[in-house]
C-alpha atoms as one frame of an Amber mdcrd trajectory, in Angstrom:
protein
 -37.791  22.672-140.975 -40.437  23.249-138.270 -43.191  20.718-138.009 -45.544
  22.323-135.534 -48.609  23.895-137.162 -49.411  26.980-135.081 -52.630  28.101
-136.802 -55.176  26.732-139.192 -55.156  27.908-142.820 -57.902  30.552-143.300
 -58.859  29.301-146.791 -59.241  25.796-145.326 -61.496  27.134-142.564 -63.668
  28.961-145.118 -63.912  25.835-147.312 -64.968  23.666-144.352 -67.475  26.184
-143.109 -69.117  26.065-146.575 -69.192  22.250-146.491 -70.088  21.885-142.772
 -73.718  21.016-141.941 -73.685  22.245-138.300 -71.105  20.316-136.320 -70.386
  21.361-132.744 -67.389  23.604-132.148 -65.371  20.706-130.774 -66.269  18.473
-133.727 -65.414  21.177-136.198 -62.026  21.736-134.535 -61.292  17.993-134.909
 -62.343  18.170-138.522 -59.981  21.082-139.292 -57.202  19.376-137.318 -57.484
  16.115-139.287 -57.583  17.969-142.596 -54.604  20.213-141.686 -52.653  17.212
-140.476 -53.203  15.164-143.640 -51.957  18.073-145.788 -49.086  19.300-143.639
 -47.412  16.342-141.923 -44.341  14.927-143.633 -43.796  11.203-144.053 -46.243
   8.572-142.832 -49.352  10.142-141.458 -50.830   9.026-138.138 -53.271  10.414
-135.614 -50.436  10.480-133.039 -48.421  12.756-135.375 -51.418  15.033-135.823
 -51.911  15.346-132.087 -48.170  16.035-131.567 -47.592  18.464-134.453 -50.680
  20.710-134.546 -50.670  23.269-131.715 -54.472  23.403-131.403 -54.984  19.618
-131.623 -56.447  17.750-128.651 -55.002  14.536-127.294 -54.848  11.636-129.805
 -57.526   9.746-127.850 -59.967  12.609-128.511 -59.234  12.426-132.250 -59.745
   8.659-132.234 -63.123   9.142-130.540 -64.019  11.799-133.128 -63.579   9.141
-135.809 -65.112   6.199-133.983 -67.762   7.448-131.523 -68.557  11.138-131.931
 -72.198  11.574-133.159 -71.552  13.556-136.329 -73.329  12.667-139.555 -70.636
  11.633-141.993 -73.279  10.812-144.656 -74.619  14.360-144.445 -71.158  15.837
-144.523 -70.373  13.788-147.646 -73.567  14.935-149.365 -72.738  18.566-148.475
 -69.251  18.005-149.931 -70.737  16.785-153.216 -73.324  19.620-153.282 -70.642
  22.205-152.699 -68.509  20.793-155.527 -71.494  20.596-157.889 -72.411  24.246
-157.158 -68.808  25.322-157.679 -68.367  23.396-160.939 -71.749  24.671-162.227
 -70.559  28.270-161.842 -66.878  27.974-162.857 -66.814  25.584-165.788 -66.484
  27.545-169.020 -69.106  27.043-171.773 -68.345  24.390-174.370 -65.990  22.274
-172.287 -65.767  18.513-172.808 -66.198  16.701-169.471 -65.003  13.303-168.311
 -66.254  11.127-165.465 -63.454   8.679-164.675 -64.311   5.583-162.653 -61.843
   3.116-161.155 -60.904   1.457-157.862 -57.844   1.271-155.615 -56.703  -0.971
-152.814 -55.359   0.145-149.452 -52.912  -2.663-148.525 -52.585  -3.883-145.010
 -50.308  -6.433-143.351 -51.801  -9.885-143.668 -51.365 -10.299-139.915 -53.815
  -7.422-139.313 -57.018  -9.110-138.133 -58.770  -6.601-135.833 -59.492  -4.047
-138.586 -63.005  -4.535-139.943 -63.739  -5.124-143.624 -60.323  -6.403-144.627
 -60.356  -9.044-147.376 -58.339 -10.302-150.312 -58.678  -7.973-153.315 -56.762
  -7.800-156.599 -54.277  -4.903-156.589 -53.561  -3.406-160.049 -50.386  -1.850
-158.669 -49.032  -5.035-157.157 -50.407  -7.292-159.911 -51.678  -9.790-157.385
 -54.322 -10.440-154.748 -53.543  -8.580-151.495 -54.974  -8.224-147.959 -56.631
  -4.859-148.247 -59.644  -2.591-148.401 -60.940  -1.784-151.847 -62.487   1.633
-152.655 -64.311   2.474-155.890 -64.069   6.145-156.813 -64.891   8.677-159.519
 -63.056  11.816-160.758 -64.599  14.632-162.760 -62.214  16.182-165.252 -62.960
  19.328-167.268 -60.945  22.503-168.062 -58.489  23.070-165.212 -60.260  20.640
-162.843 -59.449  17.044-161.941 -61.810  16.718-158.955 -62.334  13.529-156.932
 -66.071  13.112-156.414 -67.646   9.838-155.245 -66.175   7.036-153.261 -67.583
   3.818-151.879 -65.790   0.856-150.239 -66.315  -2.393-152.130 -66.762  -5.599
-150.109 -67.033  -9.039-151.708 -70.327 -10.851-151.311 -69.011 -13.206-148.620
 -67.647 -10.273-146.605 -70.990  -8.420-146.929 -72.770 -11.376-145.377 -70.248
 -11.306-142.505 -70.663  -7.563-142.007 -74.470  -7.638-142.441 -74.554  -5.147
-145.291 -76.109  -5.293-148.780 -73.754  -6.503-151.501 -73.049  -4.279-154.503
 -70.720  -5.284-157.327 -68.089  -2.818-158.541 -70.149  -2.271-161.709 -73.265
  -1.566-159.602 -71.339   1.005-157.542 -70.051   2.635-160.751 -73.572   2.765
-162.156 -74.656   4.481-158.946 -71.944   7.138-159.489 -73.190   7.769-163.032
 -76.789   8.029-161.874 -75.907  10.471-159.044 -73.610  12.676-161.136 -74.933
  16.173-161.877 -73.524  17.463-165.177 -72.537  21.132-165.130 -74.750  22.940
-167.610 -71.712  24.356-169.548 -70.414  20.909-170.412 -70.866  20.349-174.134
 -70.517  16.560-173.979 -69.569  14.115-171.227 -67.654  10.851-171.543 -67.422
   8.105-168.910 -63.925   6.622-168.923 -63.352   3.104-167.571 -60.918   0.238
-167.690 -61.852  -3.286-168.731 -63.086  -4.213-165.230 -66.015  -1.805-165.654
 -66.788  -1.643-169.377 -69.953  -3.738-169.570 -73.308  -3.553-171.358 -75.158
  -2.559-168.141 -72.720   0.271-167.428 -72.914   1.490-171.063 -76.730   1.507
-170.903 -76.679   3.443-167.646 -74.414   6.042-169.210 -76.411   6.302-172.407
 -79.595   6.833-170.367 -77.939   9.938-168.881 -76.829  11.132-172.321 -73.225
  10.192-171.720 -70.892   8.212-173.985 -68.497   5.532-172.833 -64.850   5.238
-173.774 -63.475   2.224-172.059 -60.903  -0.524-172.366 -62.329  -3.991-173.149
 -60.859  -7.448-172.692 -59.720  -9.317-175.787 -62.129 -12.177-175.132 -64.985
  -9.978-176.421 -66.464 -10.931-179.817 -66.607  -8.686-182.866 -68.195  -9.317
-186.262 -65.951  -8.062-189.107 -67.693  -8.734-192.462 -70.387 -10.564-190.496
 -67.953 -13.199-189.153 -68.111 -13.794-185.398 -64.603 -13.884-183.885 -62.957
 -13.093-180.587 -60.757  -9.987-180.594 -57.801 -12.049-179.398 -58.174 -14.310
-182.423 -58.697 -11.410-184.824 -55.483  -9.728-183.612 -53.440 -12.655-184.899
 -54.208 -11.490-188.437 -53.079  -7.902-187.787 -49.624  -6.655-188.793 -49.139
  -3.534-186.630 -46.597  -1.900-188.941 -49.189  -1.630-191.689 -51.720   0.265
-189.508 -52.489   3.979-189.418 -50.022   5.980-187.288 -51.561   8.194-184.634
 -49.627  10.545-182.323 -51.105  11.485-178.924 -49.177  13.625-176.419 -45.839
  12.734-177.925 -46.478   8.983-178.060 -47.005   7.130-181.375 -49.546   4.366
-181.875 -50.411   2.033-184.763 -54.235   1.706-184.714 -56.728  -0.636-186.277
 -60.298   0.738-186.321 -63.388  -1.489-186.301 -66.975  -0.308-186.244 -69.925
  -2.577-185.577 -71.205  -4.964-182.936 -68.907  -5.512-179.924 -70.021  -8.289
-177.636 -73.737  -7.699-177.069 -73.569  -3.970-177.832 -74.960  -3.281-181.260
 -72.781  -0.536-182.621 -69.506   0.950-181.355 -66.048   1.864-182.475 -63.280
  -0.504-181.308 -59.659   0.562-181.581 -56.900  -2.046-181.388 -53.968   0.147
-180.461 -50.261  -0.726-180.459 -47.887   1.780-178.810 -44.766   2.167-180.923
 -41.447   1.462-179.173 -37.881   1.636-180.510 -37.667  -2.145-180.676 -41.233
  -2.858-181.826 -44.635  -2.518-180.226 -46.263  -2.723-176.801 -48.955  -5.349
-176.326 -52.164  -4.025-177.850 -55.011  -2.494-175.870 -58.598  -2.520-177.076
 -60.597   0.700-176.549 -64.367   0.878-177.159 -66.156   4.149-177.879 -69.957
   4.419-178.096 -69.471   7.739-179.863 -68.825   6.517-183.374 -68.283  10.056
-184.709 -64.907  10.445-182.913 -61.689  10.014-184.819 -58.926   7.658-183.691
 -56.680  10.412-182.350 -59.556  11.921-180.357 -60.567   8.568-178.813 -56.994
   7.902-177.728 -56.540  11.424-176.427 -59.835  11.279-174.471 -59.023   7.839
-173.068 -55.646   9.175-171.832 -57.610  11.422-169.437 -58.357   8.248-167.467
 -54.843   8.393-165.976 -55.818  11.441-163.962 -57.503   9.106-161.484 -54.289
   7.076-161.130 -52.395  10.275-160.405 -55.100  11.141-157.876 -54.580   7.824
-156.096 -50.858   8.536-155.920 -51.452  11.927-154.307 -54.004  10.509-151.905
 -51.614   7.790-150.714 -48.235   9.533-150.872 -49.303  12.959-149.631 -52.585
  12.618-147.718 -52.196   9.309-145.877 -55.152   7.711-147.636 -53.953   4.170
-146.933 -52.148   4.762-143.608 -55.112   4.546-141.210 -54.830   2.296-138.169
 -58.418   2.681-136.885 -60.438  -0.553-136.593 -64.154  -0.039-137.079 -65.882
   0.402-140.448 -67.321   3.692-139.230 -63.871   5.048-138.389 -62.358   3.802
-141.668 -65.062   5.289-143.867 -64.938   8.601-141.970 -61.173   8.664-142.417
 -61.591   8.072-146.177 -64.124  10.914-146.305 -61.697  13.324-144.646 -58.973
  12.384-147.168 -61.356  13.183-150.025 -62.281  16.448-148.356 -58.588  17.355
-148.107 -58.022  16.553-151.785 -61.130  18.526-152.776 -59.901  21.537-150.849
 -56.459  21.388-152.465 -57.892  21.142-156.002 -60.425  23.909-155.245 -57.657
  26.086-153.799 -55.277  25.302-156.731 -57.790  26.410-159.374 -59.230  29.400
-157.517 -55.819  30.872-156.605 -54.907  31.401-160.220 -52.312  34.070-159.436
 -50.201  31.379-157.732 -50.010  29.338-160.969 -50.076  26.074-159.120 -50.051
  23.296-161.716 -50.456  20.188-159.573 -51.701  19.023-156.215 -48.066  18.375
-155.249 -47.213  22.036-155.910 -50.281  23.106-153.944 -49.296  21.016-150.931
 -45.773  22.488-151.008 -47.276  26.014-151.159 -49.429  25.244-148.102 -46.411
  23.948-146.231 -44.418  27.094-147.004 -47.348  29.185-145.683 -47.306  27.106
-142.507 -43.554  27.765-142.078 -44.202  31.499-142.368 -46.881  31.208-139.673
 -44.401  29.365-137.448 -41.690  32.031-137.879 -44.221  34.825-137.239 -45.412
  33.046-134.111 -41.904  32.700-132.664 -40.983  36.266-133.663 -44.058  37.792
-132.115 -43.702  35.928-128.849 -39.960  36.612-128.554 -40.514  40.306-129.329
 -43.076  40.450-126.513 -40.673  38.800-124.061 -42.736  35.657-123.665 -40.837
  33.080-121.609 -39.083  30.463-123.713 -40.680  27.645-121.648 -44.112  29.013
-122.543 -43.266  29.132-126.244 -42.002  25.520-126.029 -45.248  24.508-124.346
 -47.444  26.101-126.971 -45.419  24.490-129.731 -45.577  21.089-127.976 -41.779
  20.971-127.827 -40.044  19.400-124.835 -37.985  22.045-122.938
């Protein structure tokens, strides 16, 4: 299978021209090159591979300088990216849709011997189940209708690391509250729910969401207190008195759950629904999870079904890392790293935008969209070789244009 990309995708160029704020021609070419490379290149992604496999790419040192030194405004590009997505969602979300703003974080693991890369620290990795040497990035996804669109991102640095870097500390919850505050709800959304795991479900986040008119559906830790019949008790203690097999059976997306429903004060929040949910297995039950909903009108099945939407962000992390090289950067400075992350989000945004807008292609996932883009690149490669051979272009010249050693 050919690996050399002989021309940039026209839809990608159009997308970036809409997002672009006025980069120079050289900067814009680097932008397209990085985006094309992250989508097209097989296996582990690197700037060296991009320089080698995209015909119009400059030398790898030029691309490194684009990330580290070139005077383009990444903050403005990111704001333009968000504005473009907000405009698009405003005009293409159908009336009456339920919307979800999913907030979580992911870690980009690095070898513990890596010392020159700025911002590295020890963070807990949900995937690894332990503390790892890594960068941590808090992100949000907007999900409604056919869209599962990554929106905000912000690196998280622990307080000690912020002092070392000379930047203002923000907790993960503070970053998440900022995402909620900044989010522009498409006018056709009937109701919006913020979905979180137990790391983020807190009274301050709930209050921030309610101020925007949003409800929270989030996992909570079992050390929270509830007040059944006016008796104060930790959820973990209360669960000891529950016999799962006697609970209501709820089926969501083919999975069966036994569910206990409590309504009342949870922790310091005055009134919410709390579901204690046991997934049914052949040999018994999974360990229970506790899901809080500030919308007390929702039924058990609806709460579980809505909360399941949270997994779209985990799928998004998988695509970012396995397909777009999100965690494969080898640049050193914070500026370079954060610019690299921005370009990965831009690539994902383009793919999701393309997937939904090209309805006739019936692309169901980002993975299918990437494969479609690669097939188009192969067609371009074949057309390039055919055209040049038909016009009697010397083979050495074709090799040179394709960056293939003669």
